[in-house]
C-alpha positions as CSV (number, residue, x, y, z in Angstrom):
1,G,154.1,153.1,78.0
2,L,156.2,151.4,80.5
3,A,155.1,149.3,83.3
4,H,154.8,150.6,86.8
5,P,157.8,150.9,89.3
6,G,158.5,147.3,90.9
7,P,161.5,145.0,92.1
8,V,162.2,143.3,88.2
9,G,165.2,144.5,86.0
10,L,165.2,143.5,82.2
11,F,168.2,143.5,79.9
12,S,167.5,142.3,76.6
13,Q,170.1,142.4,73.1
14,S,167.3,143.0,71.1
15,G,165.0,146.5,71.3
16,A,162.2,145.1,69.7
17,V,162.1,142.2,72.1
18,G,162.7,144.3,74.9
19,A,159.9,146.6,74.5
20,M,157.7,143.5,73.5
21,I,158.1,142.0,77.4
22,T,157.8,145.4,78.8
23,A,154.6,145.7,77.1
24,A,153.8,142.2,78.3
25,M,154.8,143.0,81.7
26,K,152.7,146.0,81.7
27,R,149.2,144.0,80.9
28,R,150.5,141.5,83.4
29,G,150.7,144.4,86.2
30,L,154.3,143.2,86.7
31,G,156.6,146.4,88.4
32,L,160.1,147.4,86.3
33,S,162.5,148.7,88.1
34,T,165.4,149.4,84.6
35,S,164.7,148.1,81.3
36,L,168.2,147.9,79.2
37,S,168.4,147.1,75.7
38,A,171.7,146.4,74.5
39,G,171.8,145.1,70.8
40,N,175.6,143.7,69.8
41,R,176.6,145.9,73.0
42,A,178.7,148.3,71.3
43,D,179.3,150.1,75.0
44,V,177.7,148.0,77.5
45,S,177.6,144.4,77.7
46,G,174.7,141.7,79.3
47,N,177.8,141.1,81.7
48,D,178.0,144.9,82.3
49,A,174.3,144.8,82.8
50,M,174.4,142.2,85.4
51,Q,177.2,143.8,87.7
52,F,175.0,146.7,87.3
53,F,171.7,145.0,88.5
54,E,173.4,143.0,91.2
55,D,174.6,146.3,93.0
56,D,170.6,148.3,92.0
57,P,168.9,147.8,95.5
58,Q,165.7,148.3,93.4
59,T,165.9,145.1,91.2
60,A,165.0,141.9,93.7
61,A,164.7,139.9,90.3
62,L,166.0,140.0,86.6
63,G,164.8,138.8,83.2
64,V,167.3,138.6,80.4
65,Y,167.1,137.8,76.9
66,L,170.2,136.9,74.8
67,E,171.0,136.5,71.5
68,S,174.7,136.0,71.6
69,F,177.6,135.7,74.3
70,G,181.1,138.0,74.2
71,N,182.5,136.5,76.8
72,P,181.0,133.4,78.4
73,R,183.4,132.8,80.7
74,K,182.9,136.1,82.4
75,F,179.3,135.6,82.0
76,T,179.3,132.3,83.9
77,R,181.5,134.0,87.2
78,I,178.9,136.8,87.3
79,A,175.6,134.9,86.7
80,R,176.5,132.2,89.7
81,R,177.3,135.1,92.0
82,L,174.2,137.2,90.9
83,S,172.1,134.1,91.3
84,R,172.9,133.3,94.7
85,T,170.9,136.6,95.8
86,K,168.4,137.6,93.0
87,P,166.5,135.6,90.7
88,V,167.9,135.4,87.3
89,V,165.5,133.8,84.4
90,V,167.5,133.7,81.1
91,V,165.3,132.9,77.5
92,R,167.7,133.0,74.7
93,S,167.3,132.2,71.1
94,D,167.9,128.8,69.8
95,V,170.5,129.3,67.8
96,T,172.6,131.5,70.7
97,G,176.4,130.3,70.6
98,R,175.9,128.5,67.6
99,A,175.1,131.3,64.7
100,L,175.0,135.5,65.2
101,P,172.3,137.7,64.7
102,P,172.7,140.1,62.1
103,G,175.1,142.9,63.6
104,H,176.9,140.5,66.2
105,E,180.4,140.4,66.1
106,V,181.3,137.6,68.4
107,R,182.8,134.0,68.6
108,T,180.3,131.1,67.8
109,T,180.7,128.1,69.7
110,Q,181.9,124.6,68.1
111,A,181.2,122.5,71.7
112,P,178.8,119.7,71.9
113,A,175.1,120.6,71.7
114,G,173.8,121.2,75.1
115,A,176.9,122.7,76.4
116,V,175.6,126.2,76.5
117,D,172.6,125.3,78.2
118,S,174.6,123.2,80.5
119,M,176.9,126.4,81.3
120,L,173.6,128.2,82.3
121,D,172.4,125.4,84.5
122,Q,175.9,125.7,86.2
123,T,175.7,129.0,87.3
124,G,172.1,128.5,88.5
125,V,170.0,130.6,86.2
126,L,166.2,129.6,85.4
127,E,166.5,129.0,81.6
128,V,163.1,129.1,79.7
129,A,162.1,128.3,76.4
130,T,159.7,131.5,75.4
131,H,159.3,135.2,76.9
132,E,155.9,133.9,78.1
133,D,157.7,131.5,80.4
134,M,160.0,133.6,81.5
135,L,156.9,136.1,82.2
136,D,155.0,133.3,84.2
137,L,158.7,133.0,86.8
138,L,159.1,136.5,86.9
139,M,155.7,137.1,88.4
140,A,156.3,134.5,91.1
141,V,160.0,135.6,91.8
142,A,158.7,139.2,92.2
143,T,155.5,138.5,94.3
144,Q,156.8,135.6,96.7
145,P,159.3,133.8,98.8
146,L,161.1,131.1,97.9
147,P,160.1,127.5,99.0
148,A,161.7,125.7,101.5
149,G,161.4,122.1,100.2
150,R,158.9,120.7,97.8
151,R,155.6,120.0,100.0
152,V,152.5,121.7,98.3
153,T,149.1,122.3,99.9
154,L,146.5,122.1,97.4
155,V,143.4,124.3,97.8
156,V,140.5,123.5,95.2
157,D,136.7,123.1,94.7
158,S,137.0,120.4,92.2
159,L,138.2,116.7,92.5
160,A,138.8,116.9,88.8
161,L,141.1,119.7,89.4
162,E,142.5,118.1,92.3
163,R,143.3,115.2,89.8
164,I,145.2,117.2,87.2
165,A,146.8,119.1,89.7
166,R,148.3,116.1,91.1
167,D,149.6,115.0,88.2
168,A,151.0,118.4,87.8
169,A,152.5,118.4,91.0
170,A,154.3,115.0,90.1
171,Q,155.9,116.2,86.8
172,A,157.1,119.4,88.5
173,G,158.9,117.2,91.2
174,L,156.8,118.0,93.9
175,E,154.9,116.6,96.9
176,V,151.6,116.8,97.4
177,V,151.1,116.8,101.3
178,A,147.6,118.1,102.0
179,T,144.3,119.1,99.7
180,L,142.0,121.3,101.3
181,G,138.7,122.4,100.3
182,L,137.0,119.5,98.8
183,G,135.0,118.4,102.1
184,D,132.0,116.0,101.6
185,R,130.3,118.4,99.2
186,E,128.6,117.4,95.9
187,Q,131.9,117.6,93.3
188,G,129.5,118.9,90.7
189,I,128.9,122.3,92.5
190,A,131.4,124.8,93.6
191,P,131.7,126.3,97.1
192,P,131.0,129.8,97.6
193,A,134.2,131.3,96.5
194,D,135.0,132.8,100.4
195,E,135.8,129.3,101.4
196,L,138.4,129.1,98.9
197,V,140.2,132.4,101.0
198,R,139.8,130.8,104.3
199,H,141.4,127.4,103.3
200,V,144.6,129.0,102.2
201,A,144.7,131.4,105.4
202,A,144.2,127.3,107.3
203,A,147.2,125.8,105.2
204,L,149.3,128.8,105.9
205,A,148.3,128.7,109.7
206,A,149.5,125.1,109.7
207,G,152.9,125.5,109.2
208,D,153.4,122.2,107.9
209,T,154.0,123.2,104.2
210,D,156.8,124.7,101.5
211,A,154.0,126.2,99.1
212,V,150.3,126.7,98.7
213,V,148.7,126.5,95.2
214,V,144.9,127.4,94.3
215,V,143.1,125.5,92.0
216,G,139.7,126.5,91.3
217,R,136.8,127.5,89.2
218,L,136.5,130.9,90.3
219,G,133.5,132.7,88.4
220,L,131.3,129.4,87.2
221,H,129.0,129.8,89.7
222,Q,129.7,133.4,91.0
223,E,127.8,136.4,90.6
224,E,129.1,138.8,87.7
225,G,131.8,141.0,88.8
226,T,133.1,139.1,92.3
227,A,136.0,137.5,90.2
228,E,138.5,140.3,90.7
229,E,137.3,140.8,94.1
230,V,137.9,136.9,95.3
231,A,141.4,137.4,93.7
232,A,142.1,140.6,95.7
233,A,141.0,138.7,98.7
234,L,142.9,135.8,97.8
235,A,146.0,138.1,97.3
236,E,145.6,139.8,100.8
237,V,145.3,136.9,102.6
238,A,148.6,135.6,101.0
239,R,150.2,139.3,102.0
240,D,153.5,138.5,103.8
241,A,153.1,134.6,103.7
242,P,156.3,133.1,104.7
243,V,155.4,130.4,102.0
244,P,154.9,130.9,98.2
245,V,151.5,131.0,97.3
246,L,150.3,130.6,93.4
247,A,146.6,130.2,92.1
248,S,145.0,128.6,89.0
249,L,141.8,130.0,88.9
250,P,141.1,129.7,84.9
251,D,137.2,131.1,85.1
252,A,138.5,134.4,86.5
253,V,140.4,135.2,83.0
254,T,138.0,137.4,81.8
255,P,139.0,140.2,79.1
256,R,140.0,143.0,81.2
257,F,141.9,140.0,83.6
258,A,143.0,138.2,80.6
259,G,146.3,139.6,80.5
260,A,146.8,141.2,84.2
261,R,146.9,137.9,85.8
262,L,148.0,139.5,88.9
263,G,145.9,140.6,91.6
264,G,146.1,142.5,94.9
265,T,147.2,145.9,95.1
266,G,149.9,145.7,92.0
267,A,152.4,148.7,92.3
268,P,154.4,148.5,95.9
269,A,153.6,151.3,98.1
270,D,155.3,154.7,98.6
271,D,156.8,153.4,101.9
272,A,158.4,150.0,100.2
273,E,161.4,148.9,100.8
274,P,163.8,149.2,97.6
275,G,163.9,145.7,96.2
276,A,160.9,144.3,98.0
277,R,158.7,141.7,96.6
278,Q,155.9,143.3,94.8
279,P,152.5,143.1,96.7
280,G,150.0,140.8,94.7
281,L,149.3,137.0,94.2
282,P,150.5,135.4,90.9
283,F,147.5,133.8,88.8
284,Y,148.0,131.1,86.0
285,P,145.6,130.0,83.3
286,S,146.0,126.0,84.4
287,P,147.0,123.9,86.9
288,R,150.0,122.6,85.3
289,A,151.4,126.4,84.4
290,A,151.4,127.2,88.2
291,L,153.0,124.1,89.7
292,S,155.4,124.1,86.9
293,V,156.6,127.2,88.1
294,L,156.6,126.1,91.6
295,G,158.6,123.7,90.5
296,R,161.3,125.7,88.9
297,L,161.1,127.7,91.8
298,A,161.6,125.1,94.0
299,E,165.1,124.0,92.1
300,Y,166.2,127.4,92.4
301,G,165.8,127.5,96.1
302,A,167.2,124.0,96.8
303,W,170.4,125.2,94.8
304,R,170.5,128.6,96.7
305,R,170.8,126.6,99.5
306,E,173.4,124.1,98.6
307,D,176.9,125.1,99.5
308,A,178.5,126.8,96.7
309,G,181.8,124.5,97.5
310,E,185.6,124.8,97.4
311,P,187.6,125.7,94.4
312,I,189.5,123.1,93.3
313,E,193.1,123.0,94.1
314,L,195.7,120.4,93.3
315,S,198.8,119.7,95.3
316,G,201.9,118.2,93.3
317,V,200.9,120.0,89.9
318,D,203.9,120.9,87.8
319,V,202.1,123.2,86.0
320,R,205.0,124.9,84.0
321,A,206.3,122.0,83.1
322,A,203.0,120.9,81.4
323,E,202.9,124.3,79.8
324,A,206.3,123.2,78.2
325,L,205.7,119.9,77.1
326,V,202.1,121.2,75.4
327,E,204.4,124.0,73.7
328,S,206.9,121.7,72.4
329,A,204.8,119.7,70.7
330,C,203.0,122.9,69.2
331,R,205.9,123.7,67.4
332,R,205.1,120.2,65.2
333,A,201.9,122.0,64.0
334,R,201.5,123.2,60.7
335,G,199.2,126.5,60.7
336,T,195.7,125.8,62.6
337,E,196.3,122.0,62.6
338,L,196.5,119.7,65.8
339,V,199.1,117.4,66.8
340,R,198.1,114.5,68.6
341,L,200.5,113.9,71.3
342,T,202.5,110.5,71.5
343,G,201.9,107.8,73.8
344,E,205.1,109.0,75.7
345,E,203.9,112.9,76.1
346,T,200.4,111.8,76.8
347,E,201.8,109.9,79.8
348,R,203.8,112.5,80.7
349,L,201.6,115.4,80.6
350,L,199.1,113.5,82.3
351,G,201.3,112.2,84.6
352,L,201.7,115.8,85.8
353,Y,198.4,116.0,86.9
354,G,198.3,113.1,88.9
355,I,196.5,111.0,86.4
356,S,197.5,107.1,84.9
357,V,196.3,105.6,82.2
358,L,196.6,101.6,82.2
359,P,199.3,100.1,80.1
360,S,198.5,98.5,76.7
361,R,200.6,97.8,73.7
362,R,199.7,97.8,70.0
363,F,200.6,94.6,67.7
364,S,200.3,93.6,64.1
365,T,200.5,90.0,64.4
366,A,199.0,87.2,66.9
367,E,203.0,86.2,68.0
368,E,203.4,90.0,68.5
369,A,200.6,90.2,70.9
370,V,201.5,87.2,72.7
371,A,205.0,88.9,73.2
372,A,203.1,92.1,74.6
373,A,200.7,89.9,76.5
374,E,203.7,88.3,78.3
375,E,204.9,91.6,79.0
376,L,202.5,93.2,80.8
377,G,201.2,89.8,82.6
378,F,198.1,87.6,82.0
379,P,194.8,87.5,82.3
380,V,195.1,90.6,79.2
381,A,192.4,91.9,77.6
382,V,192.1,92.6,73.4
383,K,190.6,95.4,72.1
384,A,190.3,97.6,68.9
385,V,192.3,100.7,69.0
386,D,189.1,102.5,67.0
387,P,188.1,104.5,69.4
388,Y,184.3,104.2,69.1
389,L,184.8,100.4,69.1
390,R,187.3,100.1,71.9
391,H,184.5,99.8,74.5
392,R,182.0,98.0,72.9
393,I,181.6,94.7,73.7
394,D,178.4,94.0,71.9
395,L,180.2,95.2,68.5
396,G,183.0,92.9,69.0
397,G,185.3,95.6,70.1
398,V,186.5,94.3,73.2
399,R,187.7,90.4,74.5
400,L,188.0,90.3,78.6
401,N,190.2,88.3,80.7
402,V,192.0,86.1,77.9
403,V,194.6,83.9,80.2
404,D,196.9,82.9,78.2
405,A,198.8,82.6,74.9
406,D,196.5,79.9,72.8
407,S,193.5,82.0,73.7
408,L,195.2,84.9,72.9
409,R,195.8,83.8,68.8
410,R,192.1,82.6,68.3
411,N,190.9,85.8,69.8
412,V,192.7,87.9,68.1
413,E,191.9,86.0,64.3
414,H,188.0,85.5,65.4
415,M,188.0,89.7,66.4
416,R,189.4,90.3,62.7
417,Q,186.8,88.5,61.3
418,V,184.3,90.1,63.2
419,L,185.6,93.5,62.7
420,A,186.7,93.3,59.6
421,P,183.0,95.0,58.6
422,F,183.6,98.2,60.0
423,G,186.9,98.4,58.3
424,V,188.9,98.2,61.4
425,T,192.0,96.0,61.5
426,E,194.6,97.6,64.4
427,L,194.2,95.9,67.8
428,E,195.8,96.4,71.1
429,V,196.3,94.1,74.4
430,Q,196.0,95.8,77.7
431,S,196.2,94.6,81.3
432,M,193.2,93.8,82.9
433,A,191.4,96.2,85.4
434,P,188.5,95.8,88.0
435,T,185.1,95.4,86.3
436,G,182.6,98.4,86.6
437,Q,180.7,101.1,84.5
438,S,182.2,102.4,81.7
439,C,182.2,106.4,81.8
440,M,183.9,109.4,79.4
441,V,185.5,112.3,80.1
442,T,186.6,114.9,77.5
443,A,187.5,118.4,77.1
444,L,188.5,120.8,74.4
445,E,188.9,124.5,73.8
446,D,186.1,126.0,72.5
447,P,186.5,129.3,70.5
448,L,183.5,131.1,72.5
449,L,183.2,129.4,75.6
450,G,187.2,128.6,76.1
451,P,187.4,125.4,78.7
452,V,184.8,123.1,78.5
453,V,184.7,119.6,80.4
454,S,182.2,117.0,79.7
455,F,181.2,113.6,81.3
456,G,179.1,110.8,80.3
457,M,178.0,107.2,80.3
458,A,180.1,105.6,77.5
459,G,177.9,104.1,74.8
460,D,174.8,104.9,73.3
461,A,173.5,107.3,76.2
462,T,176.1,109.3,75.0
463,D,177.0,108.3,71.3
464,L,173.1,108.4,70.1
465,L,171.0,109.9,73.0
466,G,173.4,112.9,73.7
467,D,173.7,112.2,77.3
468,W,176.3,114.2,78.2
469,V,176.8,117.2,80.9
470,H,179.4,120.0,80.1
471,R,180.7,122.2,82.4
472,V,183.2,125.3,81.9
473,P,186.1,125.3,84.3
474,P,187.2,127.0,86.7
475,L,184.5,124.6,89.1
476,T,184.2,123.7,92.7
477,D,184.2,120.5,94.1
478,R,180.5,120.9,94.4
479,D,180.0,121.3,90.7
480,V,182.0,118.0,90.0
481,A,179.8,116.5,92.5
482,R,176.6,117.4,91.0
483,M,178.3,117.0,87.1
484,V,179.5,113.2,88.1
485,R,175.5,112.6,88.9
486,A,173.7,114.8,86.2
487,P,173.7,112.6,83.2
488,R,170.6,109.8,83.2
489,A,172.4,107.2,82.9
490,A,174.5,108.1,85.8
491,V,172.2,106.3,88.0
492,K,174.0,103.2,87.0
493,L,176.9,104.5,89.2
494,E,174.8,104.3,92.4
495,G,174.4,100.7,92.6
496,A,170.8,100.7,90.0
497,G,169.8,97.0,89.3
498,G,171.6,95.5,92.1
499,V,175.0,96.5,90.3
500,P,177.5,97.5,93.2
501,A,178.1,101.1,93.7
502,V,181.2,102.7,92.0
503,D,184.1,104.8,93.8
504,L,182.1,108.2,93.1
505,P,184.7,110.2,95.3
506,A,187.4,108.8,92.9
507,L,185.5,109.3,89.9
508,E,184.9,113.3,90.9
509,D,188.7,113.5,91.5
510,L,189.5,112.2,88.2
511,V,187.0,114.8,86.6
512,A,188.8,117.7,88.7
513,R,192.2,117.1,87.5
514,V,190.7,116.9,84.1
515,S,188.9,120.3,84.5
516,C,192.5,121.8,86.1
517,L,194.5,120.3,83.4
518,K,192.1,122.5,80.8
519,D,191.8,125.4,82.6
520,D,195.7,125.7,82.9
521,L,196.3,124.9,79.5
522,A,194.6,126.7,76.6
523,A,196.5,125.0,74.2
524,V,195.2,121.4,74.9
525,A,192.7,121.7,71.9
526,R,191.0,118.4,72.9
527,L,191.3,115.5,75.3
528,R,189.6,112.4,75.4
529,F,189.6,109.5,77.8
530,A,187.5,106.8,76.3
531,P,186.6,104.8,78.3
532,V,187.1,105.4,81.8
533,L,186.3,102.3,83.9
534,A,184.6,103.3,87.3
535,S,184.5,100.3,89.9
536,S,183.7,100.1,93.5
537,S,188.0,100.6,94.3
538,G,188.5,103.0,92.1
539,V,188.6,104.5,88.4
540,T,191.1,103.6,85.7
541,V,191.5,105.4,82.1
542,L,192.1,103.0,79.9
543,A,192.9,105.0,76.9
544,A,193.6,108.6,76.6
545,E,193.9,110.8,73.4
546,V,195.4,114.9,73.8
547,D,195.6,117.2,70.9
548,V,197.3,120.3,71.1
549,A,197.3,123.4,68.8
550,N,198.5,126.8,69.5
551,A,196.2,128.5,71.3
552,A,194.5,131.7,69.8
553,G,193.8,133.5,73.0
554,R,191.2,132.8,75.5
555,T,187.8,134.3,75.5
556,D,188.2,136.2,78.4
557,S,188.6,140.0,77.5
558,A,190.4,142.9,79.3
559,R,188.0,144.6,81.4
560,R,185.3,146.8,80.0
561,A,184.4,150.1,81.2
562,L,182.7,153.1,80.0
563,R,184.9,156.3,79.5
564,A,184.8,158.9,81.6
565,S,182.6,162.1,80.2
């Protein structure tokens, strides 16, 4: 049978998976408001379902299982709005967006790996790997308030378990501010179970923590039959607590407790308000599981408290002129092939969005290089034209601060020798830019996701380790600020290792302009700025490539609606 009534909504693109999750909810004692299984969304889509749950007063949290996307840009808008008021926990197939389940008729993505995860992160949904992880999170968001910060008080009855819990808290990004329950007792003997209850009450009364996690050996030295009673007592003391309370009492997981890890009264009372949190306390089989869930709640709570930001609006942009330029270039295309804009066209298009590229000149001979350098003005840089070597000083693709003609001739000859094994012969000279951190900004029009803008630090971090972040426009200023700080290697932008911090507002401005350009111009199939040099006094685009193609149409479809009967 179905789970008892409760505050959790469920949407699944698989009837079998939906039934499996519903049965697991019943075993755990987790209450269900509405369950929808849509398959290939013949008449009701996941976006339709989220709009229903957004307005449903019975639903306080939502679990979603996805196999494919029909209209991802609409999904991001709805999911972002819904996540501001109700937690949305998403589990998806490993190939969601990249391959289609049988019977699904939608586009697949050609965006970089991780783009779908980045899209979900952008919306504030809580993405998890498995259905068990989904239920673990739903147990917490259905029964507990969100933490106001990352401080946690541990109530423990064992020094060994306290050490494990502290390690788990650190991994989850939490700060342990107090530990209660150890006292001076001999650590090999469990204290009376009611002491755990008293310590939880004391932690809640102190008011100096954002969460309480109970970690104990309930049942190890207790009389048979008391485990469920103590669990219910813990749930009762945590009822209406202003901070979340989670528990890990592994010894309480007896056969009748194994599935239903929820203590307390279970189903909400008849007079409970619609969509109210379900009474009870979530129990987890290990301290790591409980603290991992709490860490995700803290991240989500911080996201909810953040200002969503203001939509990016650029002044002085001539969208019509940009559209005309791109359409004119597209007429050179044969079929679906891409057309690379000329240097002049690229400069004009980017200039319409307030973006400039540092001047450079290609050359064939050393004397042509000297003439170009004299036109640009010494000192200059000599660079490989190849997009993957032009920023790689370590591979011989760049020579900086070439100060005169003789030095330029020697550098050109030596670079051609060094780059010969790569099969690279084309070189260019370019004006020198202020020293700084090398970044990359790219954008593309994806068959599934529509416009995708990507940012990363240039070099092995992106080329080999995939340390990118991706976002789907339209973006807010807050989205852009988070985006340039999201790659792991982006710590270099803020002055790591004694290097001066870069001009982050200037870098954010560049990414914002690229996002607007890509959102406006579906026919811009691919844009690549590599590298972008971010210094303490601004940012400089050293190379830009723009490919255009006849746009097949955005993934934003017309409004979906059921016919009136």
